[in-house]
PDB file of N, CA, C and O in Angstrom:
ATOM      1  N   MET A   1      56.067 135.945  97.448  1.00  0.00           N
ATOM      2  CA  MET A   1      56.004 137.722  97.700  1.00  0.00           C
ATOM      3  C   MET A   1      55.712 137.946  99.061  1.00  0.00           C
ATOM      4  O   MET A   1      55.075 137.197  99.802  1.00  0.00           O
ATOM      5  N   PHE A   2      56.222 139.027  99.331  1.00  0.00           N
ATOM      6  CA  PHE A   2      56.124 139.366 100.618  1.00  0.00           C
ATOM      7  C   PHE A   2      55.686 140.821 100.882  1.00  0.00           C
ATOM      8  O   PHE A   2      56.385 141.757 100.494  1.00  0.00           O
ATOM      9  N   ALA A   3      54.603 140.996 101.501  1.00  0.00           N
ATOM     10  CA  ALA A   3      53.930 142.266 101.750  1.00  0.00           C
ATOM     11  C   ALA A   3      53.477 142.589 103.024  1.00  0.00           C
ATOM     12  O   ALA A   3      52.653 141.892 103.617  1.00  0.00           O
ATOM     13  N   THR A   4      54.059 143.800 103.569  1.00  0.00           N
ATOM     14  CA  THR A   4      53.555 144.172 105.028  1.00  0.00           C
ATOM     15  C   THR A   4      53.017 145.666 104.811  1.00  0.00           C
ATOM     16  O   THR A   4      53.395 146.589 104.088  1.00  0.00           O
ATOM     17  N   ARG A   5      51.914 145.511 105.794  1.00  0.00           N
ATOM     18  CA  ARG A   5      51.206 146.973 105.755  1.00  0.00           C
ATOM     19  C   ARG A   5      51.048 147.319 107.258  1.00  0.00           C
ATOM     20  O   ARG A   5      50.788 146.430 108.068  1.00  0.00           O
ATOM     21  N   CYS A   6      51.195 148.526 107.605  1.00  0.00           N
ATOM     22  CA  CYS A   6      51.216 148.780 108.971  1.00  0.00           C
ATOM     23  C   CYS A   6      50.739 150.147 109.038  1.00  0.00           C
ATOM     24  O   CYS A   6      51.373 151.088 108.559  1.00  0.00           O
ATOM     25  N   ARG A   7      49.511 150.274 109.689  1.00  0.00           N
ATOM     26  CA  ARG A   7      49.046 151.632 109.760  1.00  0.00           C
ATOM     27  C   ARG A   7      49.313 152.331 110.966  1.00  0.00           C
ATOM     28  O   ARG A   7      48.437 152.351 111.830  1.00  0.00           O
ATOM     29  N   ARG A   8      50.497 152.960 111.166  1.00  0.00           N
ATOM     30  CA  ARG A   8      50.875 153.636 112.218  1.00  0.00           C
ATOM     31  C   ARG A   8      50.575 155.211 112.387  1.00  0.00           C
ATOM     32  O   ARG A   8      50.229 155.663 113.479  1.00  0.00           O
ATOM     33  N   SER A   9      50.718 155.974 111.309  1.00  0.00           N
ATOM     34  CA  SER A   9      50.654 157.156 111.291  1.00  0.00           C
ATOM     35  C   SER A   9      50.145 157.916 110.023  1.00  0.00           C
ATOM     36  O   SER A   9      50.706 157.703 108.948  1.00  0.00           O
ATOM     37  N   PRO A  10      49.216 158.698 110.100  1.00  0.00           N
ATOM     38  CA  PRO A  10      49.204 159.469 108.814  1.00  0.00           C
ATOM     39  C   PRO A  10      50.196 160.056 108.152  1.00  0.00           C
ATOM     40  O   PRO A  10      50.288 160.072 106.924  1.00  0.00           O
ATOM     41  N   ALA A  11      51.173 160.688 109.127  1.00  0.00           N
ATOM     42  CA  ALA A  11      52.570 161.350 108.673  1.00  0.00           C
ATOM     43  C   ALA A  11      53.259 160.299 107.717  1.00  0.00           C
ATOM     44  O   ALA A  11      53.822 160.678 106.690  1.00  0.00           O
ATOM     45  N   MET A  12      53.205 159.025 108.066  1.00  0.00           N
ATOM     46  CA  MET A  12      53.999 158.151 106.994  1.00  0.00           C
ATOM     47  C   MET A  12      53.429 158.333 105.639  1.00  0.00           C
ATOM     48  O   MET A  12      54.147 158.647 104.690  1.00  0.00           O
ATOM     49  N   LEU A  13      52.020 158.124 105.518  1.00  0.00           N
ATOM     50  CA  LEU A  13      51.631 158.512 104.156  1.00  0.00           C
ATOM     51  C   LEU A  13      51.901 159.723 103.519  1.00  0.00           C
ATOM     52  O   LEU A  13      52.428 159.704 102.407  1.00  0.00           O
ATOM     53  N   VAL A  14      51.590 160.865 104.116  1.00  0.00           N
ATOM     54  CA  VAL A  14      52.017 162.209 103.915  1.00  0.00           C
ATOM     55  C   VAL A  14      53.497 162.206 103.371  1.00  0.00           C
ATOM     56  O   VAL A  14      53.674 162.682 102.249  1.00  0.00           O
ATOM     57  N   ALA A  15      54.465 161.761 104.000  1.00  0.00           N
ATOM     58  CA  ALA A  15      55.728 161.785 103.648  1.00  0.00           C
ATOM     59  C   ALA A  15      55.985 160.964 102.466  1.00  0.00           C
ATOM     60  O   ALA A  15      56.742 161.415 101.607  1.00  0.00           O
ATOM     61  N   SER A  16      55.362 159.627 102.292  1.00  0.00           N
ATOM     62  CA  SER A  16      55.442 158.840 101.068  1.00  0.00           C
ATOM     63  C   SER A  16      54.815 159.610  99.804  1.00  0.00           C
ATOM     64  O   SER A  16      55.185 159.493  98.635  1.00  0.00           O
ATOM     65  N   VAL A  17      53.931 160.307 100.231  1.00  0.00           N
ATOM     66  CA  VAL A  17      53.351 161.213  98.717  1.00  0.00           C
ATOM     67  C   VAL A  17      54.166 162.339  98.460  1.00  0.00           C
ATOM     68  O   VAL A  17      54.276 162.666  97.278  1.00  0.00           O
ATOM     69  N   LEU A  18      54.787 163.032  99.357  1.00  0.00           N
ATOM     70  CA  LEU A  18      55.632 164.077  99.171  1.00  0.00           C
ATOM     71  C   LEU A  18      56.980 163.711  98.529  1.00  0.00           C
ATOM     72  O   LEU A  18      57.573 164.500  97.793  1.00  0.00           O
ATOM     73  N   LEU A  19      57.444 162.482  98.834  1.00  0.00           N
ATOM     74  CA  LEU A  19      58.491 161.969  98.469  1.00  0.00           C
ATOM     75  C   LEU A  19      58.373 161.572  96.844  1.00  0.00           C
ATOM     76  O   LEU A  19      59.208 161.867  95.989  1.00  0.00           O
ATOM     77  N   ALA A  20      57.212 160.881  96.648  1.00  0.00           N
ATOM     78  CA  ALA A  20      56.811 160.137  95.322  1.00  0.00           C
ATOM     79  C   ALA A  20      56.640 161.612  94.492  1.00  0.00           C
ATOM     80  O   ALA A  20      57.230 161.748  93.421  1.00  0.00           O
ATOM     81  N   SER A  21      56.003 162.445  94.911  1.00  0.00           N
ATOM     82  CA  SER A  21      55.972 163.798  93.995  1.00  0.00           C
ATOM     83  C   SER A  21      56.904 164.502  93.592  1.00  0.00           C
ATOM     84  O   SER A  21      56.835 165.017  92.476  1.00  0.00           O
ATOM     85  N   SER A  22      58.120 164.708  94.509  1.00  0.00           N
ATOM     86  CA  SER A  22      59.054 165.146  94.391  1.00  0.00           C
ATOM     87  C   SER A  22      60.158 164.442  93.248  1.00  0.00           C
ATOM     88  O   SER A  22      60.877 165.088  92.486  1.00  0.00           O
ATOM     89  N   LEU A  23      60.094 163.182  93.335  1.00  0.00           N
ATOM     90  CA  LEU A  23      60.826 162.341  92.449  1.00  0.00           C
ATOM     91  C   LEU A  23      60.177 162.403  90.937  1.00  0.00           C
ATOM     92  O   LEU A  23      60.836 162.166  89.925  1.00  0.00           O
ATOM     93  N   ALA A  24      58.919 162.722  90.942  1.00  0.00           N
ATOM     94  CA  ALA A  24      58.212 162.696  89.694  1.00  0.00           C
ATOM     95  C   ALA A  24      58.596 164.051  88.909  1.00  0.00           C
ATOM     96  O   ALA A  24      58.769 164.132  87.693  1.00  0.00           O
ATOM     97  N   ARG A  25      58.681 164.969  89.729  1.00  0.00           N
ATOM     98  CA  ARG A  25      59.150 166.496  89.273  1.00  0.00           C
ATOM     99  C   ARG A  25      60.683 166.401  88.706  1.00  0.00           C
ATOM    100  O   ARG A  25      61.052 167.198  87.844  1.00  0.00           O
ATOM    101  N   GLY A  26      61.442 165.532  89.150  1.00  0.00           N
ATOM    102  CA  GLY A  26      62.644 165.474  88.931  1.00  0.00           C
ATOM    103  C   GLY A  26      63.499 166.314  89.905  1.00  0.00           C
ATOM    104  O   GLY A  26      64.660 166.608  89.625  1.00  0.00           O
ATOM    105  N   ALA A  27      63.009 166.627  90.851  1.00  0.00           N
ATOM    106  CA  ALA A  27      63.882 167.515  92.009  1.00  0.00           C
ATOM    107  C   ALA A  27      64.557 166.351  92.921  1.00  0.00           C
ATOM    108  O   ALA A  27      64.300 165.147  92.911  1.00  0.00           O
ATOM    109  N   GLU A  28      65.504 167.068  93.719  1.00  0.00           N
ATOM    110  CA  GLU A  28      66.342 166.235  94.437  1.00  0.00           C
ATOM    111  C   GLU A  28      65.368 165.769  95.513  1.00  0.00           C
ATOM    112  O   GLU A  28      64.497 166.507  95.975  1.00  0.00           O
ATOM    113  N   PRO A  29      65.555 164.543  95.876  1.00  0.00           N
ATOM    114  CA  PRO A  29      64.593 163.839  96.860  1.00  0.00           C
ATOM    115  C   PRO A  29      65.056 164.232  98.237  1.00  0.00           C
ATOM    116  O   PRO A  29      66.237 164.292  98.579  1.00  0.00           O
ATOM    117  N   GLU A  30      63.899 164.522  99.074  1.00  0.00           N
ATOM    118  CA  GLU A  30      64.049 165.011 100.281  1.00  0.00           C
ATOM    119  C   GLU A  30      64.241 163.703 101.183  1.00  0.00           C
ATOM    120  O   GLU A  30      63.839 162.621 100.756  1.00  0.00           O
ATOM    121  N   ARG A  31      64.811 163.802 102.341  1.00  0.00           N
ATOM    122  CA  ARG A  31      64.645 162.737 103.246  1.00  0.00           C
ATOM    123  C   ARG A  31      63.853 162.712 104.318  1.00  0.00           C
ATOM    124  O   ARG A  31      63.866 163.753 104.975  1.00  0.00           O
ATOM    125  N   PHE A  32      62.961 161.592 104.817  1.00  0.00           N
ATOM    126  CA  PHE A  32      61.912 161.879 105.946  1.00  0.00           C
ATOM    127  C   PHE A  32      62.294 160.629 106.690  1.00  0.00           C
ATOM    128  O   PHE A  32      62.708 159.629 106.102  1.00  0.00           O
ATOM    129  N   LEU A  33      62.158 160.699 107.901  1.00  0.00           N
ATOM    130  CA  LEU A  33      62.244 159.763 108.775  1.00  0.00           C
ATOM    131  C   LEU A  33      60.871 159.032 109.069  1.00  0.00           C
ATOM    132  O   LEU A  33      59.901 159.625 109.543  1.00  0.00           O
ATOM    133  N   LEU A  34      60.882 157.623 108.728  1.00  0.00           N
ATOM    134  CA  LEU A  34      59.263 157.088 108.519  1.00  0.00           C
ATOM    135  C   LEU A  34      59.258 156.084 109.787  1.00  0.00           C
ATOM    136  O   LEU A  34      59.175 154.863 109.656  1.00  0.00           O
ATOM    137  N   GLN A  35      59.364 156.790 111.103  1.00  0.00           N
ATOM    138  CA  GLN A  35      59.257 155.998 112.308  1.00  0.00           C
ATOM    139  C   GLN A  35      58.413 156.630 113.031  1.00  0.00           C
ATOM    140  O   GLN A  35      58.518 157.842 113.216  1.00  0.00           O
ATOM    141  N   ALA A  36      57.400 155.866 113.574  1.00  0.00           N
ATOM    142  CA  ALA A  36      56.506 156.260 114.434  1.00  0.00           C
ATOM    143  C   ALA A  36      57.147 156.834 115.863  1.00  0.00           C
ATOM    144  O   ALA A  36      58.108 156.264 116.380  1.00  0.00           O
ATOM    145  N   GLN A  37      56.543 157.983 116.437  1.00  0.00           N
ATOM    146  CA  GLN A  37      57.010 158.305 117.648  1.00  0.00           C
ATOM    147  C   GLN A  37      55.825 158.429 118.429  1.00  0.00           C
ATOM    148  O   GLN A  37      55.386 159.554 118.669  1.00  0.00           O
ATOM    149  N   PRO A  38      55.155 157.229 118.927  1.00  0.00           N
ATOM    150  CA  PRO A  38      54.017 157.446 119.841  1.00  0.00           C
ATOM    151  C   PRO A  38      54.438 157.984 121.238  1.00  0.00           C
ATOM    152  O   PRO A  38      55.510 157.777 121.808  1.00  0.00           O
ATOM    153  N   GLU A  39      53.341 158.744 121.692  1.00  0.00           N
ATOM    154  CA  GLU A  39      53.249 159.389 122.999  1.00  0.00           C
ATOM    155  C   GLU A  39      52.777 157.900 124.059  1.00  0.00           C
ATOM    156  O   GLU A  39      52.117 156.916 123.725  1.00  0.00           O
ATOM    157  N   VAL A  40      53.401 158.226 125.380  1.00  0.00           N
ATOM    158  CA  VAL A  40      52.834 157.388 126.313  1.00  0.00           C
ATOM    159  C   VAL A  40      51.474 157.131 126.270  1.00  0.00           C
ATOM    160  O   VAL A  40      50.924 158.232 126.260  1.00  0.00           O
ATOM    161  N   GLY A  41      50.641 156.242 126.238  1.00  0.00           N
ATOM    162  CA  GLY A  41      49.237 155.941 126.550  1.00  0.00           C
ATOM    163  C   GLY A  41      48.412 156.070 125.172  1.00  0.00           C
ATOM    164  O   GLY A  41      47.195 155.939 125.040  1.00  0.00           O
ATOM    165  N   GLN A  42      49.500 156.398 124.038  1.00  0.00           N
ATOM    166  CA  GLN A  42      48.695 156.332 122.731  1.00  0.00           C
ATOM    167  C   GLN A  42      48.501 154.864 122.134  1.00  0.00           C
ATOM    168  O   GLN A  42      49.408 154.036 122.046  1.00  0.00           O
ATOM    169  N   ALA A  43      47.274 154.685 121.766  1.00  0.00           N
ATOM    170  CA  ALA A  43      46.776 153.361 121.084  1.00  0.00           C
ATOM    171  C   ALA A  43      47.243 153.476 119.521  1.00  0.00           C
ATOM    172  O   ALA A  43      47.137 154.512 118.864  1.00  0.00           O
ATOM    173  N   THR A  44      47.738 152.331 119.068  1.00  0.00           N
ATOM    174  CA  THR A  44      48.057 152.158 117.602  1.00  0.00           C
ATOM    175  C   THR A  44      47.464 150.785 117.104  1.00  0.00           C
ATOM    176  O   THR A  44      47.652 149.723 117.696  1.00  0.00           O
ATOM    177  N   HIS A  45      46.790 150.914 116.048  1.00  0.00           N
ATOM    178  CA  HIS A  45      46.277 149.423 115.203  1.00  0.00           C
ATOM    179  C   HIS A  45      47.290 149.104 114.293  1.00  0.00           C
ATOM    180  O   HIS A  45      47.752 149.931 113.507  1.00  0.00           O
ATOM    181  N   VAL A  46      47.624 148.031 114.361  1.00  0.00           N
ATOM    182  CA  VAL A  46      48.446 147.299 113.537  1.00  0.00           C
ATOM    183  C   VAL A  46      48.207 146.314 112.606  1.00  0.00           C
ATOM    184  O   VAL A  46      47.916 145.257 113.165  1.00  0.00           O
ATOM    185  N   VAL A  47      48.216 146.244 111.384  1.00  0.00           N
ATOM    186  CA  VAL A  47      47.953 145.330 110.314  1.00  0.00           C
ATOM    187  C   VAL A  47      49.015 144.666 109.470  1.00  0.00           C
ATOM    188  O   VAL A  47      49.486 145.296 108.523  1.00  0.00           O
ATOM    189  N   ALA A  48      49.469 143.315 109.769  1.00  0.00           N
ATOM    190  CA  ALA A  48      50.553 142.881 109.183  1.00  0.00           C
ATOM    191  C   ALA A  48      50.142 141.705 108.107  1.00  0.00           C
ATOM    192  O   ALA A  48      49.629 140.664 108.519  1.00  0.00           O
ATOM    193  N   SER A  49      50.394 141.925 106.699  1.00  0.00           N
ATOM    194  CA  SER A  49      50.007 140.544 106.148  1.00  0.00           C
ATOM    195  C   SER A  49      51.154 140.161 105.430  1.00  0.00           C
ATOM    196  O   SER A  49      51.983 140.984 105.040  1.00  0.00           O
ATOM    197  N   LEU A  50      51.263 138.628 105.187  1.00  0.00           N
ATOM    198  CA  LEU A  50      52.212 137.934 104.834  1.00  0.00           C
ATOM    199  C   LEU A  50      51.947 136.992 103.718  1.00  0.00           C
ATOM    200  O   LEU A  50      51.026 136.214 103.967  1.00  0.00           O
ATOM    201  N   GLU A  51      52.504 136.851 102.556  1.00  0.00           N
ATOM    202  CA  GLU A  51      52.199 135.778 101.458  1.00  0.00           C
ATOM    203  C   GLU A  51      53.617 135.363 101.018  1.00  0.00           C
ATOM    204  O   GLU A  51      54.553 136.125 100.781  1.00  0.00           O
ATOM    205  N   VAL A  52      53.608 134.105 100.956  1.00  0.00           N
ATOM    206  CA  VAL A  52      54.762 133.445 100.551  1.00  0.00           C
ATOM    207  C   VAL A  52      54.388 132.261  99.717  1.00  0.00           C
ATOM    208  O   VAL A  52      53.515 131.471 100.077  1.00  0.00           O
ATOM    209  N   GLY A  53      55.063 132.145  98.592  1.00  0.00           N
ATOM    210  CA  GLY A  53      54.921 130.878  97.580  1.00  0.00           C
ATOM    211  C   GLY A  53      56.192 130.512  97.103  1.00  0.00           C
ATOM    212  O   GLY A  53      57.210 131.193  97.234  1.00  0.00           O
ATOM    213  N   GLY A  54      56.097 129.291  96.482  1.00  0.00           N
ATOM    214  CA  GLY A  54      57.438 128.749  95.864  1.00  0.00           C
ATOM    215  C   GLY A  54      57.018 127.352  95.659  1.00  0.00           C
ATOM    216  O   GLY A  54      55.841 126.993  95.647  1.00  0.00           O
ATOM    217  N   ASP A  55      58.030 126.588  95.501  1.00  0.00           N
ATOM    218  CA  ASP A  55      57.968 124.917  95.120  1.00  0.00           C
ATOM    219  C   ASP A  55      58.662 124.258  96.112  1.00  0.00           C
ATOM    220  O   ASP A  55      59.779 124.599  96.500  1.00  0.00           O
ATOM    221  N   LEU A  56      57.909 123.143  96.615  1.00  0.00           N
ATOM    222  CA  LEU A  56      58.516 122.240  97.640  1.00  0.00           C
ATOM    223  C   LEU A  56      59.021 121.108  96.731  1.00  0.00           C
ATOM    224  O   LEU A  56      58.308 120.507  95.928  1.00  0.00           O
ATOM    225  N   LYS A  57      60.500 120.853  96.974  1.00  0.00           N
ATOM    226  CA  LYS A  57      60.910 119.567  96.333  1.00  0.00           C
ATOM    227  C   LYS A  57      61.011 118.565  97.201  1.00  0.00           C
ATOM    228  O   LYS A  57      61.506 118.646  98.326  1.00  0.00           O
ATOM    229  N   LEU A  58      60.455 117.426  96.597  1.00  0.00           N
ATOM    230  CA  LEU A  58      60.501 116.172  97.388  1.00  0.00           C
ATOM    231  C   LEU A  58      61.352 115.115  96.711  1.00  0.00           C
ATOM    232  O   LEU A  58      61.090 114.746  95.566  1.00  0.00           O
ATOM    233  N   GLN A  59      62.431 114.596  97.447  1.00  0.00           N
ATOM    234  CA  GLN A  59      63.267 113.563  96.790  1.00  0.00           C
ATOM    235  C   GLN A  59      62.487 112.198  96.821  1.00  0.00           C
ATOM    236  O   GLN A  59      62.075 111.749  97.890  1.00  0.00           O
ATOM    237  N   GLY A  60      62.279 111.503  95.545  1.00  0.00           N
ATOM    238  CA  GLY A  60      61.996 110.175  95.730  1.00  0.00           C
ATOM    239  C   GLY A  60      62.875 109.225  95.517  1.00  0.00           C
ATOM    240  O   GLY A  60      64.068 109.489  95.665  1.00  0.00           O
ATOM    241  N   GLU A  61      62.530 108.143  95.190  1.00  0.00           N
ATOM    242  CA  GLU A  61      63.458 107.034  94.849  1.00  0.00           C
ATOM    243  C   GLU A  61      64.260 107.230  93.442  1.00  0.00           C
ATOM    244  O   GLU A  61      65.384 106.730  93.396  1.00  0.00           O
ATOM    245  N   ASN A  62      63.827 107.842  92.415  1.00  0.00           N
ATOM    246  CA  ASN A  62      64.438 107.950  91.292  1.00  0.00           C
ATOM    247  C   ASN A  62      64.300 109.354  90.730  1.00  0.00           C
ATOM    248  O   ASN A  62      64.943 109.681  89.733  1.00  0.00           O
ATOM    249  N   LYS A  63      63.538 110.125  91.298  1.00  0.00           N
ATOM    250  CA  LYS A  63      63.436 111.479  90.693  1.00  0.00           C
ATOM    251  C   LYS A  63      63.042 112.367  91.907  1.00  0.00           C
ATOM    252  O   LYS A  63      62.853 111.926  93.041  1.00  0.00           O
ATOM    253  N   VAL A  64      62.931 113.800  91.497  1.00  0.00           N
ATOM    254  CA  VAL A  64      62.753 114.792  92.394  1.00  0.00           C
ATOM    255  C   VAL A  64      61.254 115.336  91.947  1.00  0.00           C
ATOM    256  O   VAL A  64      61.056 115.757  90.807  1.00  0.00           O
ATOM    257  N   ASP A  65      60.139 115.283  93.032  1.00  0.00           N
ATOM    258  CA  ASP A  65      59.028 115.576  92.701  1.00  0.00           C
ATOM    259  C   ASP A  65      58.685 117.232  93.094  1.00  0.00           C
ATOM    260  O   ASP A  65      58.880 117.596  94.253  1.00  0.00           O
ATOM    261  N   THR A  66      58.222 118.104  92.180  1.00  0.00           N
ATOM    262  CA  THR A  66      58.114 119.281  92.627  1.00  0.00           C
ATOM    263  C   THR A  66      56.382 119.689  92.753  1.00  0.00           C
ATOM    264  O   THR A  66      55.530 119.479  91.889  1.00  0.00           O
ATOM    265  N   LEU A  67      56.209 120.246  93.933  1.00  0.00           N
ATOM    266  CA  LEU A  67      54.868 120.723  94.083  1.00  0.00           C
ATOM    267  C   LEU A  67      54.950 122.142  94.597  1.00  0.00           C
ATOM    268  O   LEU A  67      55.722 122.594  95.443  1.00  0.00           O
ATOM    269  N   PRO A  68      53.828 122.863  93.792  1.00  0.00           N
ATOM    270  CA  PRO A  68      53.763 124.201  94.171  1.00  0.00           C
ATOM    271  C   PRO A  68      53.198 124.363  95.702  1.00  0.00           C
ATOM    272  O   PRO A  68      52.676 123.431  96.313  1.00  0.00           O
ATOM    273  N   MET A  69      53.374 125.635  96.211  1.00  0.00           N
ATOM    274  CA  MET A  69      53.298 125.712  97.564  1.00  0.00           C
ATOM    275  C   MET A  69      53.028 127.168  97.909  1.00  0.00           C
ATOM    276  O   MET A  69      53.808 127.982  97.413  1.00  0.00           O
ATOM    277  N   SER A  70      51.961 127.664  98.748  1.00  0.00           N
ATOM    278  CA  SER A  70      51.767 128.952  99.102  1.00  0.00           C
ATOM    279  C   SER A  70      50.972 129.165 100.344  1.00  0.00           C
ATOM    280  O   SER A  70      50.039 128.392 100.560  1.00  0.00           O
ATOM    281  N   VAL A  71      51.217 130.060 101.128  1.00  0.00           N
ATOM    282  CA  VAL A  71      50.666 130.384 102.398  1.00  0.00           C
ATOM    283  C   VAL A  71      50.524 131.903 102.399  1.00  0.00           C
ATOM    284  O   VAL A  71      51.263 132.682 101.797  1.00  0.00           O
ATOM    285  N   GLY A  72      49.382 132.245 103.222  1.00  0.00           N
ATOM    286  CA  GLY A  72      49.279 133.278 103.542  1.00  0.00           C
ATOM    287  C   GLY A  72      48.697 133.798 105.002  1.00  0.00           C
ATOM    288  O   GLY A  72      47.847 133.059 105.499  1.00  0.00           O
ATOM    289  N   ALA A  73      48.963 134.674 105.549  1.00  0.00           N
ATOM    290  CA  ALA A  73      48.506 135.127 106.695  1.00  0.00           C
ATOM    291  C   ALA A  73      48.282 136.535 106.942  1.00  0.00           C
ATOM    292  O   ALA A  73      48.933 137.412 106.374  1.00  0.00           O
ATOM    293  N   GLU A  74      47.269 136.781 107.874  1.00  0.00           N
ATOM    294  CA  GLU A  74      47.163 138.434 108.214  1.00  0.00           C
ATOM    295  C   GLU A  74      46.989 138.396 109.845  1.00  0.00           C
ATOM    296  O   GLU A  74      46.186 137.654 110.410  1.00  0.00           O
ATOM    297  N   LEU A  75      47.725 139.164 110.404  1.00  0.00           N
ATOM    298  CA  LEU A  75      47.586 139.569 111.744  1.00  0.00           C
ATOM    299  C   LEU A  75      47.308 141.022 112.003  1.00  0.00           C
ATOM    300  O   LEU A  75      47.788 141.941 111.340  1.00  0.00           O
ATOM    301  N   GLU A  76      46.429 141.163 113.102  1.00  0.00           N
ATOM    302  CA  GLU A  76      45.819 142.463 113.096  1.00  0.00           C
ATOM    303  C   GLU A  76      45.461 142.628 114.727  1.00  0.00           C
ATOM    304  O   GLU A  76      44.693 141.874 115.325  1.00  0.00           O
ATOM    305  N   TYR A  77      46.119 143.685 115.288  1.00  0.00           N
ATOM    306  CA  TYR A  77      45.845 143.619 116.641  1.00  0.00           C
ATOM    307  C   TYR A  77      46.122 145.326 116.928  1.00  0.00           C
ATOM    308  O   TYR A  77      46.549 146.093 116.066  1.00  0.00           O
ATOM    309  N   ASP A  78      45.780 145.704 118.315  1.00  0.00           N
ATOM    310  CA  ASP A  78      45.910 147.089 118.844  1.00  0.00           C
ATOM    311  C   ASP A  78      46.997 146.883 120.149  1.00  0.00           C
ATOM    312  O   ASP A  78      47.003 146.038 121.044  1.00  0.00           O
ATOM    313  N   GLU A  79      47.864 147.970 119.877  1.00  0.00           N
ATOM    314  CA  GLU A  79      48.849 148.073 120.872  1.00  0.00           C
ATOM    315  C   GLU A  79      49.036 149.300 121.503  1.00  0.00           C
ATOM    316  O   GLU A  79      48.852 150.283 120.785  1.00  0.00           O
ATOM    317  N   GLN A  80      49.362 149.500 122.688  1.00  0.00           N
ATOM    318  CA  GLN A  80      49.525 150.811 123.300  1.00  0.00           C
ATOM    319  C   GLN A  80      50.905 150.733 124.089  1.00  0.00           C
ATOM    320  O   GLN A  80      51.344 149.778 124.730  1.00  0.00           O
ATOM    321  N   LEU A  81      51.384 151.782 123.911  1.00  0.00           N
ATOM    322  CA  LEU A  81      52.583 152.345 124.867  1.00  0.00           C
ATOM    323  C   LEU A  81      52.485 152.680 126.119  1.00  0.00           C
ATOM    324  O   LEU A  81      52.001 153.763 126.448  1.00  0.00           O
ATOM    325  N   LEU A  82      52.956 151.749 127.032  1.00  0.00           N
ATOM    326  CA  LEU A  82      52.787 152.015 128.516  1.00  0.00           C
ATOM    327  C   LEU A  82      53.886 152.846 128.993  1.00  0.00           C
ATOM    328  O   LEU A  82      53.470 153.752 129.715  1.00  0.00           O
ATOM    329  N   ALA A  83      55.197 152.841 128.825  1.00  0.00           N
ATOM    330  CA  ALA A  83      56.164 153.553 129.080  1.00  0.00           C
ATOM    331  C   ALA A  83      57.204 153.705 128.174  1.00  0.00           C
ATOM    332  O   ALA A  83      57.576 152.752 127.489  1.00  0.00           O
ATOM    333  N   VAL A  84      57.826 155.055 128.084  1.00  0.00           N
ATOM    334  CA  VAL A  84      59.264 154.740 127.477  1.00  0.00           C
ATOM    335  C   VAL A  84      60.422 154.469 127.902  1.00  0.00           C
ATOM    336  O   VAL A  84      60.920 155.308 128.653  1.00  0.00           O
ATOM    337  N   PRO A  85      61.072 153.470 127.636  1.00  0.00           N
ATOM    338  CA  PRO A  85      62.110 152.893 128.092  1.00  0.00           C
ATOM    339  C   PRO A  85      63.410 153.805 128.100  1.00  0.00           C
ATOM    340  O   PRO A  85      63.643 154.599 127.188  1.00  0.00           O
ATOM    341  N   ALA A  86      64.221 153.633 129.173  1.00  0.00           N
ATOM    342  CA  ALA A  86      65.509 154.508 129.180  1.00  0.00           C
ATOM    343  C   ALA A  86      66.205 154.118 127.964  1.00  0.00           C
ATOM    344  O   ALA A  86      66.128 153.048 127.360  1.00  0.00           O
ATOM    345  N   LYS A  87      66.967 155.256 127.671  1.00  0.00           N
ATOM    346  CA  LYS A  87      67.921 155.167 126.345  1.00  0.00           C
ATOM    347  C   LYS A  87      68.918 153.913 126.662  1.00  0.00           C
ATOM    348  O   LYS A  87      69.135 153.051 125.810  1.00  0.00           O
ATOM    349  N   GLU A  88      69.382 153.891 127.692  1.00  0.00           N
ATOM    350  CA  GLU A  88      70.362 152.836 127.845  1.00  0.00           C
ATOM    351  C   GLU A  88      69.791 151.351 127.685  1.00  0.00           C
ATOM    352  O   GLU A  88      70.526 150.393 127.446  1.00  0.00           O
ATOM    353  N   HIS A  89      68.604 151.269 127.820  1.00  0.00           N
ATOM    354  CA  HIS A  89      68.130 149.912 127.467  1.00  0.00           C
ATOM    355  C   HIS A  89      68.172 149.463 125.995  1.00  0.00           C
ATOM    356  O   HIS A  89      68.151 148.240 125.856  1.00  0.00           O
ATOM    357  N   TYR A  90      68.218 150.079 125.044  1.00  0.00           N
ATOM    358  CA  TYR A  90      68.288 149.769 123.910  1.00  0.00           C
ATOM    359  C   TYR A  90      69.217 150.231 122.881  1.00  0.00           C
ATOM    360  O   TYR A  90      69.002 150.206 121.669  1.00  0.00           O
ATOM    361  N   GLN A  91      70.185 150.621 123.424  1.00  0.00           N
ATOM    362  CA  GLN A  91      71.419 150.815 122.724  1.00  0.00           C
ATOM    363  C   GLN A  91      72.398 149.636 122.296  1.00  0.00           C
ATOM    364  O   GLN A  91      73.443 149.888 121.695  1.00  0.00           O
TER     365      GLN A  91
END
């Protein structure tokens, strides 16, 4: 299982709720750009969670042993946009 949470903007939450409510009514879904557009100097708090699980298969002499395996991690940090790069840098 993979899960990621990123708290970048309340606008993303609002857009998600609007999209879900329009789909529930059977209306034609609207399109929203769910991309943060921070201003220079703006700080953002980011939380990323990752959970992975599966079976580890080990080859023995006569058989394959299977061991359940899982790992989880959470990364939380603050970031601040220092400058906006020129458009030619990321085309």
